[in-house]
Jmol script that loads the backbone (N, CA, C; Angstrom):
load data "model"
ATOM      1  N   SER A   1      75.851  24.786 -48.457  1.00  0.00           N
ATOM      2  CA  SER A   1      74.384  25.011 -48.117  1.00  0.00           C
ATOM      3  C   SER A   1      73.123  24.049 -47.786  1.00  0.00           C
ATOM      4  N   LEU A   2      74.029  22.420 -47.721  1.00  0.00           N
ATOM      5  CA  LEU A   2      72.813  21.572 -46.863  1.00  0.00           C
ATOM      6  C   LEU A   2      73.576  21.600 -45.820  1.00  0.00           C
ATOM      7  N   ILE A   3      74.873  21.827 -45.006  1.00  0.00           N
ATOM      8  CA  ILE A   3      74.905  22.237 -43.423  1.00  0.00           C
ATOM      9  C   ILE A   3      74.180  23.670 -43.148  1.00  0.00           C
ATOM     10  N   ASN A   4      74.159  24.153 -43.964  1.00  0.00           N
ATOM     11  CA  ASN A   4      73.338  25.939 -43.386  1.00  0.00           C
ATOM     12  C   ASN A   4      72.047  25.185 -42.968  1.00  0.00           C
ATOM     13  N   ARG A   5      71.532  24.554 -43.862  1.00  0.00           N
ATOM     14  CA  ARG A   5      70.220  24.087 -44.016  1.00  0.00           C
ATOM     15  C   ARG A   5      69.374  23.152 -42.521  1.00  0.00           C
ATOM     16  N   CYS A   6      70.625  22.454 -42.410  1.00  0.00           N
ATOM     17  CA  CYS A   6      70.702  22.133 -41.137  1.00  0.00           C
ATOM     18  C   CYS A   6      70.421  22.272 -40.164  1.00  0.00           C
ATOM     19  N   GLN A   7      71.624  23.260 -39.638  1.00  0.00           N
ATOM     20  CA  GLN A   7      71.803  23.866 -38.952  1.00  0.00           C
ATOM     21  C   GLN A   7      70.790  24.996 -38.529  1.00  0.00           C
ATOM     22  N   ALA A   8      70.031  26.035 -39.541  1.00  0.00           N
ATOM     23  CA  ALA A   8      68.548  26.258 -39.330  1.00  0.00           C
ATOM     24  C   ALA A   8      67.430  25.422 -38.715  1.00  0.00           C
ATOM     25  N   LYS A   9      67.352  23.982 -39.508  1.00  0.00           N
ATOM     26  CA  LYS A   9      66.180  23.049 -38.729  1.00  0.00           C
ATOM     27  C   LYS A   9      66.670  23.077 -37.961  1.00  0.00           C
ATOM     28  N   ARG A  10      67.793  22.845 -37.158  1.00  0.00           N
ATOM     29  CA  ARG A  10      67.969  22.378 -35.682  1.00  0.00           C
ATOM     30  C   ARG A  10      67.410  23.303 -35.174  1.00  0.00           C
ATOM     31  N   SER A  11      68.101  24.738 -35.151  1.00  0.00           N
ATOM     32  CA  SER A  11      68.108  25.407 -34.112  1.00  0.00           C
ATOM     33  C   SER A  11      66.492  25.846 -34.340  1.00  0.00           C
ATOM     34  N   ARG A  12      65.434  25.389 -35.559  1.00  0.00           N
ATOM     35  CA  ARG A  12      64.181  25.988 -35.446  1.00  0.00           C
ATOM     36  C   ARG A  12      63.506  24.929 -34.639  1.00  0.00           C
ATOM     37  N   SER A  13      63.944  23.593 -34.536  1.00  0.00           N
ATOM     38  CA  SER A  13      63.387  22.708 -33.468  1.00  0.00           C
ATOM     39  C   SER A  13      63.605  22.837 -31.984  1.00  0.00           C
ATOM     40  N   ALA A  14      65.079  23.376 -32.064  1.00  0.00           N
ATOM     41  CA  ALA A  14      65.820  23.709 -30.257  1.00  0.00           C
ATOM     42  C   ALA A  14      64.582  24.815 -30.023  1.00  0.00           C
ATOM     43  N   ILE A  15      64.224  25.519 -30.626  1.00  0.00           N
ATOM     44  CA  ILE A  15      63.182  27.236 -30.364  1.00  0.00           C
ATOM     45  C   ILE A  15      61.990  26.612 -30.125  1.00  0.00           C
ATOM     46  N   GLY A  16      61.940  25.289 -30.781  1.00  0.00           N
ATOM     47  CA  GLY A  16      60.253  24.475 -30.867  1.00  0.00           C
ATOM     48  C   GLY A  16      60.254  23.708 -28.941  1.00  0.00           C
ATOM     49  N   ALA A  17      61.363  23.484 -29.153  1.00  0.00           N
ATOM     50  CA  ALA A  17      61.567  22.157 -28.131  1.00  0.00           C
ATOM     51  C   ALA A  17      61.177  23.276 -27.010  1.00  0.00           C
ATOM     52  N   PHE A  18      61.866  23.914 -27.061  1.00  0.00           N
ATOM     53  CA  PHE A  18      62.207  25.546 -25.942  1.00  0.00           C
ATOM     54  C   PHE A  18      60.967  25.984 -25.274  1.00  0.00           C
ATOM     55  N   LEU A  19      60.436  26.641 -26.598  1.00  0.00           N
ATOM     56  CA  LEU A  19      58.887  27.180 -26.579  1.00  0.00           C
ATOM     57  C   LEU A  19      57.852  26.375 -25.415  1.00  0.00           C
ATOM     58  N   ILE A  20      58.026  25.013 -26.018  1.00  0.00           N
ATOM     59  CA  ILE A  20      57.087  23.971 -25.108  1.00  0.00           C
ATOM     60  C   ILE A  20      57.258  23.714 -23.728  1.00  0.00           C
ATOM     61  N   ILE A  21      58.786  23.195 -23.909  1.00  0.00           N
ATOM     62  CA  ILE A  21      58.910  23.438 -22.269  1.00  0.00           C
ATOM     63  C   ILE A  21      58.610  24.611 -21.452  1.00  0.00           C
ATOM     64  N   PHE A  22      58.932  25.555 -21.754  1.00  0.00           N
ATOM     65  CA  PHE A  22      58.814  26.598 -21.061  1.00  0.00           C
ATOM     66  C   PHE A  22      57.168  26.622 -20.816  1.00  0.00           C
ATOM     67  N   LEU A  23      56.263  26.743 -21.872  1.00  0.00           N
ATOM     68  CA  LEU A  23      55.017  26.388 -21.692  1.00  0.00           C
ATOM     69  C   LEU A  23      54.113  25.768 -20.762  1.00  0.00           C
ATOM     70  N   VAL A  24      54.487  24.787 -20.567  1.00  0.00           N
ATOM     71  CA  VAL A  24      54.210  23.851 -19.373  1.00  0.00           C
ATOM     72  C   VAL A  24      55.023  23.702 -18.377  1.00  0.00           C
ATOM     73  N   LEU A  25      56.144  24.102 -18.297  1.00  0.00           N
ATOM     74  CA  LEU A  25      56.883  24.910 -17.184  1.00  0.00           C
ATOM     75  C   LEU A  25      55.710  25.761 -16.150  1.00  0.00           C
ATOM     76  N   VAL A  26      55.152  26.951 -17.063  1.00  0.00           N
ATOM     77  CA  VAL A  26      54.453  27.805 -16.754  1.00  0.00           C
ATOM     78  C   VAL A  26      53.087  27.145 -16.460  1.00  0.00           C
ATOM     79  N   LEU A  27      52.254  26.705 -16.906  1.00  0.00           N
ATOM     80  CA  LEU A  27      51.467  25.900 -17.021  1.00  0.00           C
ATOM     81  C   LEU A  27      51.389  25.184 -15.316  1.00  0.00           C
ATOM     82  N   VAL A  28      52.121  24.205 -15.411  1.00  0.00           N
ATOM     83  CA  VAL A  28      52.342  23.003 -14.123  1.00  0.00           C
ATOM     84  C   VAL A  28      52.627  23.342 -12.910  1.00  0.00           C
ATOM     85  N   VAL A  29      53.641  24.447 -13.232  1.00  0.00           N
ATOM     86  CA  VAL A  29      54.309  25.152 -12.205  1.00  0.00           C
ATOM     87  C   VAL A  29      54.267  26.294 -11.342  1.00  0.00           C
ATOM     88  N   ILE A  30      54.141  27.150 -12.647  1.00  0.00           N
ATOM     89  CA  ILE A  30      54.189  28.561 -11.840  1.00  0.00           C
ATOM     90  C   ILE A  30      52.754  28.678 -11.419  1.00  0.00           C
ATOM     91  N   LEU A  31      51.868  28.672 -12.378  1.00  0.00           N
ATOM     92  CA  LEU A  31      50.147  28.749 -12.248  1.00  0.00           C
ATOM     93  C   LEU A  31      49.733  28.411 -11.420  1.00  0.00           C
ATOM     94  N   PRO A  32      49.673  27.196 -10.943  1.00  0.00           N
ATOM     95  CA  PRO A  32      48.941  26.596  -9.608  1.00  0.00           C
ATOM     96  C   PRO A  32      49.524  27.328  -8.566  1.00  0.00           C
ATOM     97  N   ILE A  33      51.062  27.403  -8.311  1.00  0.00           N
ATOM     98  CA  ILE A  33      51.540  28.308  -7.140  1.00  0.00           C
ATOM     99  C   ILE A  33      50.952  29.580  -7.206  1.00  0.00           C
ATOM    100  N   VAL A  34      50.646  30.605  -8.182  1.00  0.00           N
ATOM    101  CA  VAL A  34      49.974  31.671  -7.739  1.00  0.00           C
ATOM    102  C   VAL A  34      48.498  31.805  -7.914  1.00  0.00           C
ATOM    103  N   LEU A  35      47.815  30.540  -8.229  1.00  0.00           N
ATOM    104  CA  LEU A  35      46.659  30.138  -7.664  1.00  0.00           C
ATOM    105  C   LEU A  35      46.515  29.879  -6.241  1.00  0.00           C
ATOM    106  N   ILE A  36      47.366  29.444  -5.977  1.00  0.00           N
ATOM    107  CA  ILE A  36      47.352  28.915  -4.668  1.00  0.00           C
ATOM    108  C   ILE A  36      47.611  29.870  -3.215  1.00  0.00           C
ATOM    109  N   ILE A  37      48.114  31.075  -4.137  1.00  0.00           N
ATOM    110  CA  ILE A  37      48.715  32.352  -3.264  1.00  0.00           C
ATOM    111  C   ILE A  37      47.765  33.068  -2.996  1.00  0.00           C
ATOM    112  N   ILE A  38      46.550  32.960  -4.219  1.00  0.00           N
ATOM    113  CA  ILE A  38      45.571  34.029  -4.223  1.00  0.00           C
ATOM    114  C   ILE A  38      44.729  33.468  -3.292  1.00  0.00           C
ATOM    115  N   ALA A  39      44.187  31.921  -3.765  1.00  0.00           N
ATOM    116  CA  ALA A  39      43.487  31.473  -2.841  1.00  0.00           C
ATOM    117  C   ALA A  39      43.605  31.744  -1.111  1.00  0.00           C
ATOM    118  N   LEU A  40      44.961  31.481  -0.714  1.00  0.00           N
ATOM    119  CA  LEU A  40      45.126  31.340   0.929  1.00  0.00           C
ATOM    120  C   LEU A  40      44.735  32.462   0.826  1.00  0.00           C
ATOM    121  N   ALA A  41      44.832  33.813   0.305  1.00  0.00           N
ATOM    122  CA  ALA A  41      45.472  35.285   0.384  1.00  0.00           C
ATOM    123  C   ALA A  41      43.641  35.638   0.708  1.00  0.00           C
ATOM    124  N   SER A  42      42.571  35.485  -0.022  1.00  0.00           N
ATOM    125  CA  SER A  42      41.418  35.393  -0.147  1.00  0.00           C
ATOM    126  C   SER A  42      40.929  34.525   0.984  1.00  0.00           C
ATOM    127  N   SER A  43      41.719  33.347   1.513  1.00  0.00           N
ATOM    128  CA  SER A  43      40.476  33.112   2.686  1.00  0.00           C
ATOM    129  C   SER A  43      41.417  33.590   4.019  1.00  0.00           C
ATOM    130  N   THR A  44      42.468  33.728   4.003  1.00  0.00           N
ATOM    131  CA  THR A  44      42.955  34.320   5.025  1.00  0.00           C
ATOM    132  C   THR A  44      41.905  36.013   4.808  1.00  0.00           C
ATOM    133  N   ILE A  45      41.716  36.387   4.560  1.00  0.00           N
ATOM    134  CA  ILE A  45      41.079  37.708   4.537  1.00  0.00           C
ATOM    135  C   ILE A  45      39.969  38.025   5.063  1.00  0.00           C
ATOM    136  N   ASN A  46      39.035  36.374   4.252  1.00  0.00           N
ATOM    137  CA  ASN A  46      37.817  36.049   4.997  1.00  0.00           C
ATOM    138  C   ASN A  46      37.712  35.891   6.542  1.00  0.00           C
ATOM    139  N   PHE A  47      38.888  34.890   6.633  1.00  0.00           N
ATOM    140  CA  PHE A  47      38.870  34.293   8.088  1.00  0.00           C
ATOM    141  C   PHE A  47      39.377  35.735   9.301  1.00  0.00           C
ATOM    142  N   VAL A  48      39.924  36.611   8.400  1.00  0.00           N
ATOM    143  CA  VAL A  48      40.147  37.863   9.598  1.00  0.00           C
ATOM    144  C   VAL A  48      38.774  38.960  10.064  1.00  0.00           C
ATOM    145  N   LEU A  49      38.164  38.686   8.679  1.00  0.00           N
ATOM    146  CA  LEU A  49      36.843  39.339   8.739  1.00  0.00           C
ATOM    147  C   LEU A  49      35.413  39.216   9.750  1.00  0.00           C
ATOM    148  N   ASN A  50      35.745  37.689   9.495  1.00  0.00           N
ATOM    149  CA  ASN A  50      35.390  36.755  10.377  1.00  0.00           C
ATOM    150  C   ASN A  50      35.562  37.112  11.600  1.00  0.00           C
ATOM    151  N   ILE A  51      36.467  37.288  12.173  1.00  0.00           N
ATOM    152  CA  ILE A  51      37.358  36.975  13.432  1.00  0.00           C
ATOM    153  C   ILE A  51      36.612  38.735  13.728  1.00  0.00           C
ATOM    154  N   ASN A  52      36.893  39.524  13.112  1.00  0.00           N
ATOM    155  CA  ASN A  52      36.197  40.803  13.107  1.00  0.00           C
ATOM    156  C   ASN A  52      34.866  41.381  13.462  1.00  0.00           C
ATOM    157  N   ASN A  53      34.138  40.226  12.741  1.00  0.00           N
ATOM    158  CA  ASN A  53      32.528  40.221  13.393  1.00  0.00           C
ATOM    159  C   ASN A  53      31.964  39.876  14.358  1.00  0.00           C
ATOM    160  N   ASN A  54      33.426  38.516  14.488  1.00  0.00           N
ATOM    161  CA  ASN A  54      32.053  38.113  15.570  1.00  0.00           C
ATOM    162  C   ASN A  54      33.168  38.162  17.160  1.00  0.00           C
ATOM    163  N   ASN A  55      34.184  38.956  17.095  1.00  0.00           N
ATOM    164  CA  ASN A  55      34.721  39.297  18.342  1.00  0.00           C
ATOM    165  C   ASN A  55      35.188  40.622  18.493  1.00  0.00           C
ATOM    166  N   ASN A  56      34.663  40.606  19.718  1.00  0.00           N
ATOM    167  CA  ASN A  56      34.611  42.171  20.505  1.00  0.00           C
ATOM    168  C   ASN A  56      36.461  42.969  20.595  1.00  0.00           C
ATOM    169  N   ASN A  57      37.490  41.812  19.880  1.00  0.00           N
ATOM    170  CA  ASN A  57      39.096  42.323  20.274  1.00  0.00           C
ATOM    171  C   ASN A  57      39.358  43.113  18.840  1.00  0.00           C
ATOM    172  N   SER A  58      38.555  43.897  18.095  1.00  0.00           N
ATOM    173  CA  SER A  58      38.116  44.299  16.671  1.00  0.00           C
ATOM    174  C   SER A  58      40.012  44.815  16.548  1.00  0.00           C
ATOM    175  N   ASN A  59      40.616  45.657  17.669  1.00  0.00           N
ATOM    176  CA  ASN A  59      41.760  46.569  17.483  1.00  0.00           C
ATOM    177  C   ASN A  59      42.781  45.115  16.998  1.00  0.00           C
ATOM    178  N   ILE A  60      43.378  43.874  16.918  1.00  0.00           N
ATOM    179  CA  ILE A  60      44.055  43.367  17.292  1.00  0.00           C
ATOM    180  C   ILE A  60      43.341  42.284  15.810  1.00  0.00           C
ATOM    181  N   ALA A  61      42.323  42.509  15.027  1.00  0.00           N
ATOM    182  CA  ALA A  61      41.519  42.059  14.089  1.00  0.00           C
ATOM    183  C   ALA A  61      41.860  43.041  13.072  1.00  0.00           C
ATOM    184  N   GLY A  62      41.560  44.525  13.654  1.00  0.00           N
ATOM    185  CA  GLY A  62      41.770  45.335  11.937  1.00  0.00           C
ATOM    186  C   GLY A  62      43.179  45.475  12.355  1.00  0.00           C
ATOM    187  N   PHE A  63      44.290  45.277  13.363  1.00  0.00           N
ATOM    188  CA  PHE A  63      45.701  45.612  12.520  1.00  0.00           C
ATOM    189  C   PHE A  63      46.191  44.288  12.094  1.00  0.00           C
ATOM    190  N   ILE A  64      45.831  43.290  11.929  1.00  0.00           N
ATOM    191  CA  ILE A  64      46.036  42.184  11.185  1.00  0.00           C
ATOM    192  C   ILE A  64      45.283  42.433   9.874  1.00  0.00           C
ATOM    193  N   ARG A  65      44.357  42.573   9.624  1.00  0.00           N
ATOM    194  CA  ARG A  65      43.473  43.194   7.969  1.00  0.00           C
ATOM    195  C   ARG A  65      44.705  44.027   7.987  1.00  0.00           C
ATOM    196  N   SER A  66      45.038  45.310   8.526  1.00  0.00           N
ATOM    197  CA  SER A  66      45.944  46.477   7.500  1.00  0.00           C
ATOM    198  C   SER A  66      47.136  45.817   7.257  1.00  0.00           C
ATOM    199  N   ALA A  67      47.690  44.699   8.169  1.00  0.00           N
ATOM    200  CA  ALA A  67      48.700  43.914   7.782  1.00  0.00           C
ATOM    201  C   ALA A  67      48.678  43.581   6.533  1.00  0.00           C
ATOM    202  N   ILE A  68      48.115  42.558   6.544  1.00  0.00           N
ATOM    203  CA  ILE A  68      47.240  41.772   5.237  1.00  0.00           C
ATOM    204  C   ILE A  68      47.604  42.608   4.118  1.00  0.00           C
ATOM    205  N   ASN A  69      46.273  43.608   4.251  1.00  0.00           N
ATOM    206  CA  ASN A  69      46.089  44.210   3.121  1.00  0.00           C
ATOM    207  C   ASN A  69      47.870  45.340   2.564  1.00  0.00           C
ATOM    208  N   LEU A  70      48.367  45.667   3.440  1.00  0.00           N
ATOM    209  CA  LEU A  70      49.772  46.290   2.979  1.00  0.00           C
ATOM    210  C   LEU A  70      50.452  45.087   2.546  1.00  0.00           C
ATOM    211  N   ALA A  71      50.477  43.823   3.009  1.00  0.00           N
ATOM    212  CA  ALA A  71      51.397  42.739   2.151  1.00  0.00           C
ATOM    213  C   ALA A  71      50.508  42.914   0.265  1.00  0.00           C
ATOM    214  N   LEU A  72      49.433  42.289   0.630  1.00  0.00           N
ATOM    215  CA  LEU A  72      48.740  42.352  -1.041  1.00  0.00           C
ATOM    216  C   LEU A  72      49.236  43.530  -1.748  1.00  0.00           C
ATOM    217  N   ASN A  73      48.952  44.615  -1.121  1.00  0.00           N
ATOM    218  CA  ASN A  73      49.151  45.880  -2.074  1.00  0.00           C
ATOM    219  C   ASN A  73      50.643  46.080  -1.918  1.00  0.00           C
ATOM    220  N   PHE A  74      51.762  45.731  -1.462  1.00  0.00           N
ATOM    221  CA  PHE A  74      53.298  45.637  -2.129  1.00  0.00           C
ATOM    222  C   PHE A  74      53.455  44.571  -3.121  1.00  0.00           C
ATOM    223  N   PHE A  75      52.612  43.447  -3.004  1.00  0.00           N
ATOM    224  CA  PHE A  75      52.997  42.596  -4.479  1.00  0.00           C
ATOM    225  C   PHE A  75      52.069  42.857  -5.423  1.00  0.00           C
ATOM    226  N   GLU A  76      51.293  43.638  -5.569  1.00  0.00           N
ATOM    227  CA  GLU A  76      50.417  44.387  -6.800  1.00  0.00           C
ATOM    228  C   GLU A  76      51.582  45.203  -7.692  1.00  0.00           C
TER     229      GLU A  76
END
end "model"
wireframe off; spacefill off
backbone 0.3
color backbone group
């Protein structure tokens, strides 16, 4: 029964270590990537809207905006 207790403690600490590593990975790697993608998408949309407002060439800007909206809707 001593061996079983040691194995249970070891598996519990392994689960805890895995959870800590997983949370650190999510917070340090995945979350910043998602935030960067969201920021880039919103700044791109603002840029396209400014092009559309300032330029007479609204057909191209409208096409770009619809392509961006299509891509964003695809990832939702």
